[in-house]
C-alpha positions in Angstrom: 16.8 10.1 -16.9 15.0 6.9 -16.1 13.9 6.1 -12.6 14.7 2.5 -11.5 11.6 0.4 -11.0 10.8 -0.6 -7.5 8.0 -3.1 -7.1 5.2 -2.8 -4.5 6.5 -6.0 -3.0 9.9 -4.4 -2.4 8.4 -1.3 -0.9 6.1 -3.3 1.4 9.1 -5.4 2.6 11.1 -2.2 3.4 8.2 -0.8 5.4 7.8 -4.2 7.3 11.4 -4.3 8.2 11.4 -0.7 9.4 8.2 -1.2 11.4 9.6 -4.3 13.1 12.8 -2.4 14.0 10.8 0.6 15.3 8.5 -1.6 17.4 11.3 -3.7 18.8 13.1 -0.5 20.0 10.0 0.5 22.0 9.4 -3.0 23.4 13.1 -3.9 24.1 14.9 -0.6 24.3 17.9 -2.0 26.2 18.5 -4.6 23.4 18.5 -1.8 20.8 20.9 0.2 23.0 23.2 -2.8 23.5 23.3 -3.4 19.7 24.1 0.3 19.1 26.9 0.2 21.6 28.3 -3.0 20.1 28.2 -1.3 16.6 29.8 2.0 17.8 31.6 1.6 21.1 32.9 5.2 21.0 29.3 6.3 21.7 29.1 4.4 25.0 30.5 7.3 27.0 27.4 9.4 26.1 24.9 6.7 27.0 22.7 6.3 30.1 20.3 3.3 30.2 17.2 3.8 32.4 15.1 0.7 33.0 11.7 0.5 34.6 11.7 0.0 38.4 12.3 -3.7 39.3 13.4 -4.8 35.9 16.9 -6.3 36.0 19.6 -5.2 33.6 19.6 -7.8 30.8 22.9 -9.6 30.4 22.9 -8.6 26.7 23.8 -5.1 27.7 27.6 -5.0 28.1 28.0 -3.5 31.7 31.6 -2.5 31.1 30.6 -0.1 28.3 27.5 1.5 29.7 28.6 4.6 31.6 26.7 7.7 32.6 27.2 10.8 30.5 29.7 13.2 31.9 28.4 16.1 34.0 28.6 19.5 32.4 31.5 21.6 33.5 30.4 24.8 35.2 32.9 27.6 34.5 34.3 29.3 37.5 33.3 33.0 37.5 36.1 35.4 36.9 36.5 38.4 39.2 36.5 41.6 37.0 36.6 44.2 39.7 36.8 44.4 43.5 35.3 47.5 45.3 34.5 48.3 48.9 30.9 49.4 49.5 28.6 50.1 52.4 26.2 47.1 52.4 22.8 47.2 54.1 19.9 44.8 53.9 16.2 45.1 53.2 13.1 42.9 53.2 9.8 43.0 51.4 7.9 45.5 53.5 6.2 48.6 52.1 8.2 51.1 54.1 11.6 49.7 52.8 10.6 49.6 49.1 8.9 51.7 46.3 5.8 50.2 44.8 5.3 46.4 45.0 7.6 45.1 47.8 7.9 41.7 46.1 9.0 42.9 42.7 12.5 44.3 42.0 13.3 47.2 39.7 14.2 44.8 36.9 10.7 43.2 37.2 11.9 39.9 38.9 10.2 38.5 42.0 12.4 38.8 45.1 14.2 35.7 46.2 17.3 34.7 48.1 20.4 35.9 46.2 19.0 39.2 45.0 21.0 42.4 45.6 20.3 46.0 44.8 23.2 48.1 43.5 23.5 51.2 41.4 26.2 51.7 38.7 26.2 48.1 37.4 23.8 46.5 34.9 20.9 44.2 35.9 22.1 40.6 35.9 25.6 41.4 37.1 26.8 38.7 39.4 28.6 39.6 42.6 30.2 37.9 45.6 30.8 39.1 49.1 33.4 36.6 50.2 34.1 38.0 53.7 30.5 37.4 54.7 29.0 34.8 52.3 32.0 32.8 50.9 31.4 31.7 47.4 27.7 32.5 47.3 26.8 34.5 44.1 24.3 37.3 44.2 22.6 38.8 41.2 21.9 42.5 40.8 18.2 42.7 40.1 17.2 45.8 42.1 18.2 49.4 42.5 18.7 51.7 45.4 17.6 55.4 45.6 19.8 57.6 43.4 21.1 59.6 46.4 23.2 56.5 47.5 25.2 56.5 44.2 27.2 53.4 43.3 29.2 53.0 46.5 26.3 51.2 48.3 24.6 47.9 48.1 21.4 46.4 49.6 20.9 42.6 50.1 17.3 41.3 50.0 16.5 39.1 53.1 13.4 37.1 53.9 12.4 38.9 57.1 12.7 42.3 58.5 14.5 40.9 61.6 17.2 39.3 59.4 17.7 42.6 57.6 18.0 44.4 61.0 20.5 41.9 62.3 22.7 42.5 59.2 22.7 46.2 59.9 25.3 48.3 58.0 28.6 46.8 57.1 31.5 48.0 54.9 32.5 45.0 52.7 34.5 44.1 49.7 32.4 43.1 46.7 33.7 41.1 43.8 32.1 41.9 40.5 32.1 38.7 38.4 32.0 38.0 34.7 
């Protein structure tokens, strides 16, 4: 099969046009964006134009069609199980933990929202609506085996916060 002949002049011209188009997109990005929106208005819903500080929006950009991209929808967690547990609190002090007081049993560093529970896998999300509303805790730590799966332990920043929490019987929602 014969290949069609393309002259060097034609190849050079194609590269020149491509180079001009590429450079113009970097120098005048809002013009290129406006042209793309004019060509395909259905794409305008996914476009956000960001201009340098102090640079006015050029009138070539159709304001009615430039809209921010929609925010991602965060799914509402579904309650899989509700159980009543005895909930205590702990902080990062040596006498309240085994080993490194700043590392959980799953290997994560302690932070707000960490909870210790036995009987559920690491990464399980739980809520305690009676005390914390819609705040979601993540199981990243374990309690001593003698406590079984009917207890939980919330990590708190200070020992005083943990003491103020004390011991409470609460309903825990296990989420999916």
